[in-house]
TIKE-706494 format. One record per atom (N, C-alpha, C, O, CB): x, z, y; residue number from 0; residue in three letters. Coordinates in steps of 0.2 Angstrom, whole numbers, padded with zeros to 4 digits. Atoms other than C-alpha are relative to their C-alpha. Glycine has a CB too. Example, Ala and Ser with C-alpha at 12.3 -4.5 7.8 and 13.67 -1.06 7.14 Angstrom:
residues 2
[doba [0004, 0000, -0006], 0, 'ala']
[doba [0062, 0039, -0022], 0, 'ala']
[doba [0004, 0000, 0006], 0, 'ala']
[doba [0009, 0003, 0005], 0, 'ala']
[doba [-0005, 0006, 0000], 0, 'ala']
[doba [-0004, -0001, -0006], 1, 'ser']
[doba [0068, 0036, -0005], 1, 'ser']
[doba [-0004, 0003, 0005], 1, 'ser']
[doba [-0001, 0004, 0011], 1, 'ser']
[doba [0002, -0007, 0002], 1, 'ser']
This chain:
residues 68
[doba [0005, -0003, 0001], 0, 'met']
[doba [0020, -0038, -0074], 0, 'met']
[doba [-0003, 0003, 0006], 0, 'met']
[doba [0001, 0006, 0009], 0, 'met']
[doba [0001, 0005, -0005], 0, 'met']
[doba [0002, -0003, -0007], 1, 'trp']
[doba [0009, -0033, -0058], 1, 'trp']
[doba [-0007, 0004, -0002], 1, 'trp']
[doba [-0011, 0001, -0006], 1, 'trp']
[doba [-0001, -0006, 0006], 1, 'trp']
[doba [0005, -0004, 0000], 2, 'gly']
[doba [-0003, -0019, -0058], 2, 'gly']
[doba [0000, 0006, 0004], 2, 'gly']
[doba [0004, 0007, 0009], 2, 'gly']
[doba [-0001, 0002, -0006], 2, 'gly']
[doba [0000, -0006, -0004], 3, 'thr']
[doba [-0009, -0003, -0051], 3, 'thr']
[doba [-0003, 0005, -0005], 3, 'thr']
[doba [-0005, 0004, -0011], 3, 'thr']
[doba [-0004, -0001, 0006], 3, 'thr']
[doba [0002, -0005, 0004], 4, 'ser']
[doba [-0014, 0014, -0059], 4, 'ser']
[doba [-0008, 0001, 0001], 4, 'ser']
[doba [-0011, 0006, 0000], 4, 'ser']
[doba [0004, 0006, 0002], 4, 'ser']
[doba [0007, 0002, 0000], 5, 'gly']
[doba [-0033, 0008, -0057], 5, 'gly']
[doba [-0003, -0005, 0004], 5, 'gly']
[doba [0001, -0009, 0008], 5, 'gly']
[doba [-0003, 0006, 0002], 5, 'gly']
[doba [0003, 0006, -0003], 6, 'trp']
[doba [-0046, -0004, -0051], 6, 'trp']
[doba [-0006, 0003, 0004], 6, 'trp']
[doba [-0008, -0001, 0009], 6, 'trp']
[doba [-0003, -0006, -0005], 6, 'trp']
[doba [0006, -0002, -0004], 7, 'his']
[doba [-0061, 0006, -0044], 7, 'his']
[doba [0001, 0003, 0005], 7, 'his']
[doba [0001, 0009, 0005], 7, 'his']
[doba [-0004, 0004, -0004], 7, 'his']
[doba [-0001, -0003, -0006], 8, 'tyr']
[doba [-0058, 0009, -0027], 8, 'tyr']
[doba [-0005, -0004, 0005], 8, 'tyr']
[doba [-0005, -0010, 0006], 8, 'tyr']
[doba [0007, 0001, 0003], 8, 'tyr']
[doba [0004, 0003, -0005], 9, 'arg']
[doba [-0071, 0007, -0014], 9, 'arg']
[doba [0003, -0002, 0007], 9, 'arg']
[doba [0000, -0006, 0010], 9, 'arg']
[doba [-0004, 0004, 0000], 9, 'arg']
[doba [-0003, 0003, -0004], 10, 'his']
[doba [-0059, 0005, -0001], 10, 'his']
[doba [0004, -0006, -0001], 10, 'his']
[doba [0007, -0008, 0004], 10, 'his']
[doba [0005, 0005, 0002], 10, 'his']
[doba [-0002, 0006, 0001], 11, 'trp']
[doba [-0054, -0011, -0009], 11, 'trp']
[doba [-0006, -0006, 0001], 11, 'trp']
[doba [-0005, -0012, -0001], 11, 'trp']
[doba [0003, 0001, -0006], 11, 'trp']
[doba [0005, 0005, 0000], 12, 'tyr']
[doba [-0070, -0019, -0005], 12, 'tyr']
[doba [0002, -0003, 0008], 12, 'tyr']
[doba [0003, 0000, 0013], 12, 'tyr']
[doba [-0008, 0003, 0000], 12, 'tyr']
[doba [-0002, 0004, -0007], 13, 'gly']
[doba [-0066, -0032, 0010], 13, 'gly']
[doba [0006, -0002, -0001], 13, 'gly']
[doba [0008, -0008, -0001], 13, 'gly']
[doba [-0001, 0004, 0007], 13, 'gly']
[doba [-0007, 0002, 0002], 14, 'pro']
[doba [-0048, -0032, 0008], 14, 'pro']
[doba [0002, -0004, -0006], 14, 'pro']
[doba [0006, -0009, -0006], 14, 'pro']
[doba [0004, 0005, 0000], 14, 'pro']
[doba [-0001, 0003, 0007], 15, 'phe']
[doba [-0048, -0036, -0011], 15, 'phe']
[doba [-0006, -0003, -0002], 15, 'phe']
[doba [-0007, -0009, -0003], 15, 'phe']
[doba [0003, 0005, -0004], 15, 'phe']
[doba [0006, 0003, 0003], 16, 'tyr']
[doba [-0065, -0037, -0018], 16, 'tyr']
[doba [-0004, -0002, 0005], 16, 'tyr']
[doba [-0005, 0001, 0010], 16, 'tyr']
[doba [-0003, 0004, -0005], 16, 'tyr']
[doba [0004, 0003, -0004], 17, 'pro']
[doba [-0078, -0047, -0012], 17, 'pro']
[doba [-0006, 0006, 0002], 17, 'pro']
[doba [-0007, 0011, -0002], 17, 'pro']
[doba [-0003, -0006, -0004], 17, 'pro']
[doba [0006, -0004, -0002], 18, 'glu']
[doba [-0092, -0036, -0002], 18, 'glu']
[doba [-0006, 0002, -0005], 18, 'glu']
[doba [-0009, 0007, -0007], 18, 'glu']
[doba [-0003, -0004, 0006], 18, 'glu']
[doba [0006, -0001, 0005], 19, 'asp']
[doba [-0105, -0039, -0015], 19, 'asp']
[doba [0001, -0001, -0007], 19, 'asp']
[doba [-0003, -0002, -0011], 19, 'asp']
[doba [-0006, -0006, 0002], 19, 'asp']
[doba [-0002, -0001, 0006], 20, 'leu']
[doba [-0096, -0037, -0030], 20, 'leu']
[doba [-0002, 0006, -0002], 20, 'leu']
[doba [-0001, 0011, 0001], 20, 'leu']
[doba [0006, -0001, -0001], 20, 'leu']
[doba [0002, -0006, 0002], 21, 'pro']
[doba [-0105, -0025, -0041], 21, 'pro']
[doba [0005, 0004, -0003], 21, 'pro']
[doba [0009, 0001, -0007], 21, 'pro']
[doba [-0006, 0000, -0004], 21, 'pro']
[doba [-0005, -0004, 0003], 22, 'ala']
[doba [-0094, -0010, -0047], 22, 'ala']
[doba [0000, -0002, -0008], 22, 'ala']
[doba [0006, -0001, -0011], 22, 'ala']
[doba [-0001, 0008, 0000], 22, 'ala']
[doba [-0001, 0001, 0007], 23, 'ser']
[doba [-0097, -0016, -0064], 23, 'ser']
[doba [0003, -0006, -0002], 23, 'ser']
[doba [0005, -0007, -0008], 23, 'ser']
[doba [-0007, 0000, -0003], 23, 'ser']
[doba [-0005, 0005, 0000], 24, 'arg']
[doba [-0087, -0031, -0062], 24, 'arg']
[doba [0006, 0001, 0002], 24, 'arg']
[doba [0011, -0004, 0001], 24, 'arg']
[doba [-0002, -0006, 0003], 24, 'arg']
[doba [-0006, -0002, -0003], 25, 'met']
[doba [-0073, -0023, -0053], 25, 'met']
[doba [0006, -0002, -0004], 25, 'met']
[doba [0010, -0006, -0003], 25, 'met']
[doba [0001, 0008, 0001], 25, 'met']
[doba [-0006, 0003, 0004], 26, 'leu']
[doba [-0062, -0024, -0068], 26, 'leu']
[doba [0001, -0006, -0002], 26, 'leu']
[doba [0007, -0009, -0004], 26, 'leu']
[doba [0001, 0003, -0005], 26, 'leu']
[doba [-0001, 0008, 0002], 27, 'glu']
[doba [-0066, -0041, -0073], 27, 'glu']
[doba [0004, -0004, 0005], 27, 'glu']
[doba [0009, -0008, 0004], 27, 'glu']
[doba [-0007, -0004, -0001], 27, 'glu']
[doba [-0004, 0003, -0006], 28, 'phe']
[doba [-0061, -0046, -0055], 28, 'phe']
[doba [0007, 0001, 0001], 28, 'phe']
[doba [0011, -0003, 0002], 28, 'phe']
[doba [-0003, 0002, 0006], 28, 'phe']
[doba [-0008, -0003, 0000], 29, 'tyr']
[doba [-0045, -0035, -0055], 29, 'tyr']
[doba [0005, -0004, -0006], 29, 'tyr']
[doba [0010, -0006, -0004], 29, 'tyr']
[doba [0001, 0009, -0002], 29, 'tyr']
[doba [-0005, 0003, 0004], 30, 'ser']
[doba [-0039, -0043, -0071], 30, 'ser']
[doba [0001, -0007, 0001], 30, 'ser']
[doba [0006, -0009, -0003], 30, 'ser']
[doba [-0002, 0002, -0005], 30, 'ser']
[doba [-0002, 0008, -0003], 31, 'his']
[doba [-0039, -0061, -0064], 31, 'his']
[doba [0005, 0000, 0006], 31, 'his']
[doba [0007, -0005, 0008], 31, 'his']
[doba [-0008, -0005, 0003], 31, 'his']
[doba [-0005, 0001, -0005], 32, 'his']
[doba [-0027, -0056, -0051], 32, 'his']
[doba [0006, 0005, -0002], 32, 'his']
[doba [0011, 0004, 0000], 32, 'his']
[doba [-0002, 0003, 0008], 32, 'his']
[doba [-0005, -0004, 0004], 33, 'phe']
[doba [-0017, -0042, -0061], 33, 'phe']
[doba [0001, -0001, -0007], 33, 'phe']
[doba [-0004, -0002, -0010], 33, 'phe']
[doba [0000, 0007, 0002], 33, 'phe']
[doba [0000, -0001, 0009], 34, 'asn']
[doba [-0011, -0041, -0079], 34, 'asn']
[doba [0001, 0006, -0002], 34, 'asn']
[doba [0002, 0007, -0009], 34, 'asn']
[doba [0006, -0005, -0004], 34, 'asn']
[doba [-0001, -0007, 0004], 35, 'ile']
[doba [-0009, -0023, -0082], 35, 'ile']
[doba [-0004, 0006, 0006], 35, 'ile']
[doba [-0005, 0006, 0012], 35, 'ile']
[doba [0010, 0001, -0002], 35, 'ile']
[doba [0001, -0006, -0004], 36, 'phe']
[doba [-0016, -0007, -0076], 36, 'phe']
[doba [0002, 0007, -0004], 36, 'phe']
[doba [0001, 0006, -0010], 36, 'phe']
[doba [-0009, 0000, 0002], 36, 'phe']
[doba [-0002, -0006, 0004], 37, 'tyr']
[doba [-0011, 0011, -0082], 37, 'tyr']
[doba [-0004, 0007, 0004], 37, 'tyr']
[doba [-0005, 0008, 0010], 37, 'tyr']
[doba [0011, 0001, 0000], 37, 'tyr']
[doba [0003, -0006, -0001], 38, 'arg']
[doba [-0020, 0027, -0082], 38, 'arg']
[doba [-0002, 0005, -0006], 38, 'arg']
[doba [-0002, 0003, -0012], 38, 'arg']
[doba [-0005, -0002, 0005], 38, 'arg']
[doba [0000, -0004, 0007], 39, 'leu']
[doba [-0024, 0041, -0093], 39, 'leu']
[doba [-0008, -0001, -0002], 39, 'leu']
[doba [-0013, -0001, 0001], 39, 'leu']
[doba [0001, 0010, 0002], 39, 'leu']
[doba [0006, 0004, 0004], 40, 'pro']
[doba [-0037, 0034, -0106], 40, 'pro']
[doba [-0006, 0005, -0001], 40, 'pro']
[doba [-0004, 0011, -0002], 40, 'pro']
[doba [0004, -0004, -0009], 40, 'pro']
[doba [0005, -0004, 0002], 41, 'thr']
[doba [-0054, 0042, -0109], 41, 'thr']
[doba [-0001, -0001, -0008], 41, 'thr']
[doba [0003, -0005, -0011], 41, 'thr']
[doba [-0006, -0001, 0005], 41, 'thr']
[doba [0001, 0002, 0008], 42, 'glu']
[doba [-0061, 0042, -0127], 42, 'glu']
[doba [-0004, -0007, -0001], 42, 'glu']
[doba [-0003, -0011, -0006], 42, 'glu']
[doba [-0005, 0005, -0003], 42, 'glu']
[doba [0003, 0006, 0001], 43, 'asn']
[doba [-0072, 0027, -0124], 43, 'asn']
[doba [0002, -0005, 0005], 43, 'asn']
[doba [0000, -0011, 0005], 43, 'asn']
[doba [-0007, 0000, 0001], 43, 'asn']
[doba [-0004, 0005, -0004], 44, 'gly']
[doba [-0061, 0019, -0110], 44, 'gly']
[doba [0003, -0006, -0002], 44, 'gly']
[doba [0002, -0011, 0001], 44, 'gly']
[doba [0003, 0002, 0002], 44, 'gly']
[doba [-0003, 0005, 0002], 45, 'met']
[doba [-0050, 0009, -0120], 45, 'met']
[doba [-0003, -0005, -0002], 45, 'met']
[doba [-0002, -0011, 0000], 45, 'met']
[doba [0004, 0001, -0004], 45, 'met']
[doba [0005, 0005, 0004], 46, 'ala']
[doba [-0063, 0000, -0130], 46, 'ala']
[doba [-0005, -0004, 0007], 46, 'ala']
[doba [-0006, -0010, 0007], 46, 'ala']
[doba [-0006, 0005, -0007], 46, 'ala']
[doba [0004, 0004, -0004], 47, 'thr']
[doba [-0073, -0004, -0114], 47, 'thr']
[doba [0005, -0004, 0004], 47, 'thr']
[doba [0004, -0010, 0005], 47, 'thr']
[doba [-0004, 0004, 0005], 47, 'thr']
[doba [-0006, 0005, -0003], 48, 'trp']
[doba [-0057, -0010, -0105], 48, 'trp']
[doba [0002, -0005, -0004], 48, 'trp']
[doba [0003, -0010, -0001], 48, 'trp']
[doba [0007, 0002, 0003], 48, 'trp']
[doba [-0001, 0006, 0004], 49, 'arg']
[doba [-0053, -0021, -0119], 49, 'arg']
[doba [-0005, -0005, 0000], 49, 'arg']
[doba [-0003, -0011, -0001], 49, 'arg']
[doba [0002, 0002, -0006], 49, 'arg']
[doba [0006, 0004, -0002], 50, 'thr']
[doba [-0070, -0029, -0118], 50, 'thr']
[doba [-0002, -0003, 0007], 50, 'thr']
[doba [-0006, -0008, 0008], 50, 'thr']
[doba [-0004, 0003, -0002], 50, 'thr']
[doba [0001, 0003, -0008], 51, 'asn']
[doba [-0069, -0032, -0099], 51, 'asn']
[doba [0006, -0004, 0002], 51, 'asn']
[doba [0006, -0006, 0008], 51, 'asn']
[doba [-0002, 0006, 0006], 51, 'asn']
[doba [-0005, 0003, -0003], 52, 'thr']
[doba [-0052, -0040, -0098], 52, 'thr']
[doba [0001, -0006, -0005], 52, 'thr']
[doba [-0001, -0006, -0011], 52, 'thr']
[doba [0007, 0006, 0001], 52, 'thr']
[doba [-0002, 0006, 0004], 53, 'pro']
[doba [-0045, -0056, -0104], 53, 'pro']
[doba [0006, 0000, -0005], 53, 'pro']
[doba [0010, 0005, -0005], 53, 'pro']
[doba [0001, -0005, 0005], 53, 'pro']
[doba [-0005, -0001, 0004], 54, 'arg']
[doba [-0034, -0059, -0118], 54, 'arg']
[doba [0006, 0000, 0003], 54, 'arg']
[doba [0008, -0005, 0007], 54, 'arg']
[doba [0000, -0003, -0006], 54, 'arg']
[doba [-0008, -0001, -0003], 55, 'gly']
[doba [-0016, -0054, -0115], 55, 'gly']
[doba [0001, 0006, 0006], 55, 'gly']
[doba [0007, 0008, 0007], 55, 'gly']
[doba [0001, -0007, 0004], 55, 'gly']
[doba [0000, -0005, -0006], 56, 'phe']
[doba [-0021, -0041, -0101], 56, 'phe']
[doba [0003, 0007, -0003], 56, 'phe']
[doba [0001, 0009, -0008], 56, 'phe']
[doba [-0008, 0001, 0002], 56, 'phe']
[doba [-0004, -0007, 0004], 57, 'cys']
[doba [-0010, -0026, -0105], 57, 'cys']
[doba [-0003, 0007, 0003], 57, 'cys']
[doba [-0003, 0008, 0009], 57, 'cys']
[doba [0010, 0000, 0001], 57, 'cys']
[doba [0002, -0008, -0002], 58, 'leu']
[doba [-0018, -0008, -0104], 58, 'leu']
[doba [0005, 0004, -0003], 58, 'leu']
[doba [0007, 0003, -0009], 58, 'leu']
[doba [-0007, 0002, -0003], 58, 'leu']
[doba [-0006, -0004, 0002], 59, 'ala']
[doba [-0005, 0004, -0103], 59, 'ala']
[doba [-0003, 0008, 0001], 59, 'ala']
[doba [-0005, 0010, 0007], 59, 'ala']
[doba [0006, -0002, 0005], 59, 'ala']
[doba [0003, -0007, -0001], 60, 'ala']
[doba [-0010, 0023, -0106], 60, 'ala']
[doba [0006, 0004, 0003], 60, 'ala']
[doba [0011, 0004, 0001], 60, 'ala']
[doba [-0003, 0003, -0008], 60, 'ala']
[doba [-0003, -0004, -0003], 61, 'lys']
[doba [-0003, 0034, -0094], 61, 'lys']
[doba [0001, 0008, -0003], 61, 'lys']
[doba [-0004, 0012, -0004], 61, 'lys']
[doba [-0002, -0001, 0006], 61, 'lys']
[doba [0000, -0006, 0003], 62, 'gly']
[doba [0004, 0051, -0101], 62, 'gly']
[doba [0000, 0005, 0007], 62, 'gly']
[doba [0003, 0004, 0012], 62, 'gly']
[doba [0007, 0000, -0005], 62, 'gly']
[doba [0001, -0005, -0006], 63, 'gly']
[doba [-0001, 0066, -0090], 63, 'gly']
[doba [0008, 0004, 0001], 63, 'gly']
[doba [0012, 0003, -0003], 63, 'gly']
[doba [-0008, 0007, -0002], 63, 'gly']
[doba [-0007, -0003, -0003], 64, 'arg']
[doba [0013, 0077, -0083], 64, 'arg']
[doba [0002, 0005, -0005], 64, 'arg']
[doba [0007, 0008, -0005], 64, 'arg']
[doba [0000, 0002, 0007], 64, 'arg']
[doba [-0001, -0005, 0005], 65, 'phe']
[doba [0011, 0090, -0097], 65, 'phe']
[doba [0003, -0003, -0007], 65, 'phe']
[doba [0006, 0000, -0011], 65, 'phe']
[doba [-0007, 0005, -0002], 65, 'phe']
[doba [-0003, 0004, 0004], 66, 'leu']
[doba [0016, 0076, -0109], 66, 'leu']
[doba [0007, -0003, 0001], 66, 'leu']
[doba [0010, -0004, -0004], 66, 'leu']
[doba [-0004, -0004, -0001], 66, 'leu']
[doba [-0006, 0003, -0002], 67, 'thr']
[doba [0030, 0068, -0100], 67, 'thr']
[doba [0004, 0006, 0002], 67, 'thr']
[doba [0010, 0005, 0004], 67, 'thr']
[doba [0000, -0007, 0006], 67, 'thr']
């Protein structure tokens, strides 16, 4: 599995994301190049992430240092 702790990084425009890619499509683009990302989930985040990633993409909830 290959992934990072997020996908919404402005400094990735150019080196990774096409310059004209809307921010709303970053996760979709990311999910075609990586198969996992991990982060602290928000209340609505997981449902949105699930909707915007392909079947089989792994969403890993990161536990904060107070939990781990």
